[in-house]
N, C-alpha and C positions, 0 to 999 in steps of 0.2 A: 503494499499501498502505498501509497506516495504522500509527501507530508503534507500538498495542497488537502488530499482526501482526509488527512489527520484534522485539519485546522476546520475543513467544514464539517465535520462529524457533529451529531446533534450534543447541545451541550457546551461547544466551541473547544471540545477534549484536545490536548493536544502532548503531546509525550516529550517535550523538551525543555530543556532548564529556560527558564524565564525570568528578566529580572522584577524584583519589586521597587518602587521608588519612592524614597523616603524623602522628608524632609520638607520644610516651608519652601512655596514655590510651584511645587509640584501640583499641576491642575486633576490630576487623578491618578490613582494608582491600577498598574497595570491589570488585569483577571490573572488571578493565578489559575495554574495547569489543573485539571480535572481528569482524575486516572479514568482511561475508559477500560473497564473492566472486561469487554468483549473482547479485547484485540488479542484474535486467535494465536497470533506469530509469538507471545509469550505464555499463554496457556496459564494464566495465573489469575486465581480469583481471590479477594479479600475474605477473612475470616474475622470471628471477633477478638478485638484486639487482647493479645495476652500480656497477662497481669503476673508481675515479680510473687514470688511466695505461694501463688495458686497452680501456674502453670511453669514454672519453673524457678530454679533456687538461682537466685542473682549472683553474678561471679564477682569475685574480687580483685581489682587492681593495684596490688601494693606499690605504697608512693603515689597514687593514682587516683582516679574518681570516675563514678559511672554519670553519664552524660542523662540528666531529668527529662522527662517528655509529659507532654500530657493527651488528651485523648478530646479531638473536636471530631463530633457526626463522625465515630465510629474510626478515626484517620490517627496515628501515633503523631503529635506535634515534637521535632526536635530543634533545634537553633543551634547551630556552630558559629563561633566570632573568629575571624583568623586576625590575629594581632601580635604588637611585640611584646615579649613578657622576659623580666629580668629571672632568669633560672640558676635555680643552686643546683650543682651536679652531685655535690659533698661536700662535706663543710671543709670552706677556705678557696672551693673554686665556684664561681658565679658566672656566668654571659648572658648577654641581651640575646636573648633566641628568637625564634619564630613560632607561636604555637596557637591553642584554640582555647577559648573562655577562661582565657587568663592561665594556661596550663602547659607545662610541655613534659610528657607529649599531652595530644589531646584527651579528652574523658572517652572512656569505653562507652560507644553505640550499644545499646541491647536491644532484642528483638524476640519475636518468635515466628515461624515459619509461620506464614499466611496473613501475616501484619502489612495492613496497609500504612505505610509510612511517609509523612512528608518532610523533607529537612532544610530549612531555611539557612543558607552562609552567608554571614556578613562579612565584607572587606573592610577592615581598618587597618591593611597594612600600607603601605606607601608604594607598593607595587601591585599591579595585576595579579589576579589569581585564578584557580580554578579548582575543584575537589572530584578527583578520582575515587569511586569506591571499589577498590579490586577485590575482585573475585567475584562481584556480584552479578547474578541474574538478572540483566536488567533491559528497559529497550534503549537502544542507542544513543539518543539525545540527551539520555540523565548519564552516560558515561563519565562524564565531566572531564574531558580531554581540550583545553582552550584552544581554540580555532579549529578544531576537527569535527567533534561532537555540540560543542556551544561557543558562543563567544564568550572570550574571558571575565571575569567579572572584575570591574574596574575600583578603585580605591571609593568606598562610600556607597557602594552597591549592595542590595542582597538580593542574591540569587534564590530559585526554590526547587529542590527534586522533588520528583515523586516517583513511586514504584509498589507494588507487593513485592514481597521475599516470597522467591518461591522455590526455595530451599534451606538447609538449616547448615551451620560449622562456624570454624573461625575464618574472620576476613579480617581487611584493613582499608584506612581509606589515607589517602594523601594528598598533596598538591599535585596536579599535572601539567601544570605552567611554568616553565622556567623551574623544572624540579630538581636539578644539579645544585641551583641557590636555593630553593625553598624547601625540601626535604633536608639539606645540609643544615638548614636554620631551625630546623624541628617540626616542621607541617605535617604531619603522620597522626594517625592514634588506628586502636584496635574496633572491631565490631563482632561483636557475638550473637549468632542468630540459632535460639533455642530450638528442637524439633516440637512439632506439637503435639506428635503421642509421643513422648519418649518410651522406649525398651525400659525395664526394670535394671536390664544391664548396662544401661546408661548413668545410671543415676549415682553421682556423689556428694560426699561431705562437704568437700572444698572446692571449689571451681577458680584459678588462677589465670590471670591473664597477664602475658609476660610479652614486653615487646622488645627487641635488639636492635639497636642502631649504634652508629660509631660516630666522632666527631674529631674535628682538627682544631683545638684551642690552644695554642703557643703562651708558655708561661707570659704571664705580664699583660695580656691582652685581654678584653672583655668581649668577643665576638667570635664564633666559628668562623673558620676559613672555606667557604664553599670552592674553593678552588683546589683542595685538596682530592688527589686521587689515588694515594698510597700511604703517606704517612698517618694514620690516623690515632690520634694519641690519647683519646678517650672513649672507652667501650663501654655502653652503658645499659641497664637492663630496667624499663621503664623511665629513659632518662635521668638514672641515676646510677652511679657509681658505686663499688664498695670501697671505706666502710658506710656510705650514706644510703644503701637498700636497706628498707625494711625487711624483718626477716619473715618468713612464710611460718605459722605456727599452726599445728594442727596436734591430734590426738592418736596415742597408740590404736592401732586399727582403724583409722578412718581411710575412707578412700578418697585419693586425690585426683585432682586434674589440673594439669598444667598446660594452658594454651599458648605456645611459644611461636611468637611471628618475628621475622627478620625484614627490618627495612632498611639495612644498614646499604652503602654506597657501593660497596665492592664487595665484601668478604661476606664466605658463608662463616657457620661458627656453629660446631660439633659441643653441644649442649650435655654436658654432662651430670649426674646426680649421684652424690655419693649414699652409700649404705642401703642403696636400693635399687631393684630391676624394676623394671615397667615395660608395659605395652605402648605400641604406636598404634594408636585409635583412629587418628585423621588427619589428613593433609587439609590444604586450604580446597582443595574439589570435594571433599567431604567424608563419610563416614567411612572408615575400611572394615567390610567385613571380618566378622570375629576369626573365620579361617584364614584371612589373610593376614592379620596382626601379628606380630612378631616381640619377643623379649629383646630388650636393649638396656645399657647403661648411660650409653651416649648416643644422641640424634641428631644428626645433621640437619641444620636448618638452611636449607641452600637463601640467597638475597632474592626477596621479593616471594617468599613462600610462609605459610605455618604449618608446625606440626603440633599436633596434640597429643601428649602422652597421659597415662593413670597406671596408679600404681596404688598397694596397701602400703600405709606407713607402720610398718611393724617393727622398726626399729629404732628404739629410743636414742635421742643424742640429740647435739648439735651436726648438722649436716651441709657439706660447702656443697653447691649448685652453680656451674660457671661454666664458660666457655672454655674449650680444652685448646683454643690454640693459645699457646705461651703468653706471647704477648699483648694477649686481649684481657689479662688480669693484671693490667697494669695504668700508672696514670699518667698520662703527660709524659711519655717517654721521650727520652732524648735522640732521636735517630739519628743525628749528626756526630754525636759523641764518640769518641775514639775509643777502641778496644783496651782497656785497663787492665785484663785480668792476666795476673803473674809479675805485673811491674812491682819493682823494689820502692816501695813510699817513701822507705827513708831516705834513700840517694836521691829521688826526684824531688820531694819536698826541701830538701838540705840546697838544692839548686835555686829552687824556684823562691821561696819564702823573702832572702835578700831583694826581692823584686816586688812581690806580691806579699807583705805582712799577714800572718794568719791563714797564709794558703795551706789546705789541708788536700791529699791525693783522695778521691773516692772511687771505689767500683775496682780498686786491685782484686778484691776476693768476691766480686760480685757487688748486686744492687740489694742485699738483703737488710743492710745496715743503714741504706740512706733514709728510712722513712725516721728510725731513732734519729739520727743527728738534728734531724728536722723539728722534730716533738722536742730537742735538748736545747733547741735555740740556735741552730745552724740557720743564716739569713739564706733565704730563697727569694726570686722575684714576686711581686706584687700579682696578688689572683693566683697564685701555682700551690698544688699540693705535692706530697712524694710520690715519686714514681710506684711504690707499692706502700702497702699496709696500714693497719691499724692495729689498735691494742685487744689481744685475746684474753681468755682465762690464763692461760700458761706462758705468755708472754706475746711478745709483736707478730700479728700473722702478717707474711709477706707476699700478700696478694693484693688487688684490687681493681678497678675496672669492672669487666662484666661476669659479677660474682653475686650471689648472696646465699643467704643460709637458711636450709628446711629445719625447723626446731620440732621436733617429735618429741611428745611429752605424754607420759602416762593420764595424766590428768592436766587438763586446759580450765585456767581459772580467768573469764573477761577474755577481752580481746586484745591486750597488751602484749610488748615482748614481756616473756618470761624470764629474761633474762640468761646466763650461761647454765649450760646444762649439769646436775652435779651427778658427777660417774659413780657408779658402784663401786664400792672398794674391791681393788683387784682386777680391774678392767682398763687401768690408764697405763700406755706405755711409759716405763722410767727410765732411770740408770741401772744399768746393770753393776749387782755386786759382786766382790771378787769372788765372794762362796760360789756365788752362782755359776760365773764361768768354771772354776774349778769344778763344779760337780758336772756339769755337761760338756768338760774338755775342751772350751774354748780357749786359745793362744792368741790374743789380740795383736802380738807384735807378730807373729809368720800365719797370717790365715791360707789355710790349705786352697791351693789351685791345682785341680789336676791337670795332667798332660795327657796325651792321648795313649800313652800306655798303662791308665789306672792308676798313674802313682800321681801324690803331690808334690809340691815342693819341697816338703821336709823329707820326701824320700820313703815315705811309709807306703807298703799298697794300698787300694784302696778294695775293699771286698763290696759286692754288689749283691743285693737280697734278690733272692728269686723265689 
């Protein structure tokens, strides 16, 4: 059917994003588009608006929020406002970003399969924009690609998008106008569409939403660099870097769902959960039939996709969950720094200190102590944080960036952080005693390394058990 035929249909139904004119001096507001439920090309028909706690368990977005809605004549009404936001990535690191509704990233949009939704988008940015509903099955004119499926939303304008959800799953939304700049500055968010009639196997006790992204923020600067293509130095979960990420708190035995989306500019992220195995249950294309689900402890989330995993939290403790690319669990890495591993700092410091009083070589044995030095007063550029770390219950944790903590407790009181895990006696790795070493025949001075003849370097024959 041609566009002219759409526009002449009964009631002036239009399946294209249309501007709503606001402000003094406008003679009349343009008519809003009305969903044509007879559009056979989409096969969608609206149903009773789904309600939280009745039709679905609302999702939790750690460090984030869910976008509120109201229902008008059976239609769910949402409003997104694109605007500049001063955002804190982790204590000590802030930047001016672009987000939605005062947040970076934008709030999670939540609906139910069959819901008729109408989403207003107001542009308070200094540049034009458009919003793409990533993975949503909808009419082409609602797809949100500036210049291709609609004209871009100019500063000060409000556009309206409208469709019926004919699918369920974990989806995303983001700018699709100059996206290299606008996504790099933060214009993105998550969408969760619940099934209209969920199976009992699909029900969980906790349903978390996690959006992975990457940024380039040079120490001393206050705005992400959208021109970066390789050296991203701030890696985040829901736009926060550890130790600034909120923990995920669950009770032993709870069924847990993690909806992990990736809108990073360049990188895939192997997402790893400690202490548990999980099933990969969904992609952004929909639910995987149970016979096709597979067990993992790490799932690769390619850029531009979502992966949903589910597990039973049956192992109490504080469990790291993070990207397994080693440079992605660091903050503001210095990519141009020379390799100092193995350098004798005494010799180098002695030569440099007469020229630079107080100079101290860093990195000659790795970056594990860098954060501690910063905490103890070592000066750093304005608006920058240590490359790694934060204090943990046993000392300094030499991780940062794209990391959070799953806190599993036998009893959970309230919604807050329960603090660090109280390990049962005898379940924590500790310094070995001399008595233990003697008992088990461990000689730390000469650890055995066998050669191809079955002998270790001590010359003792190694006996194999059969």
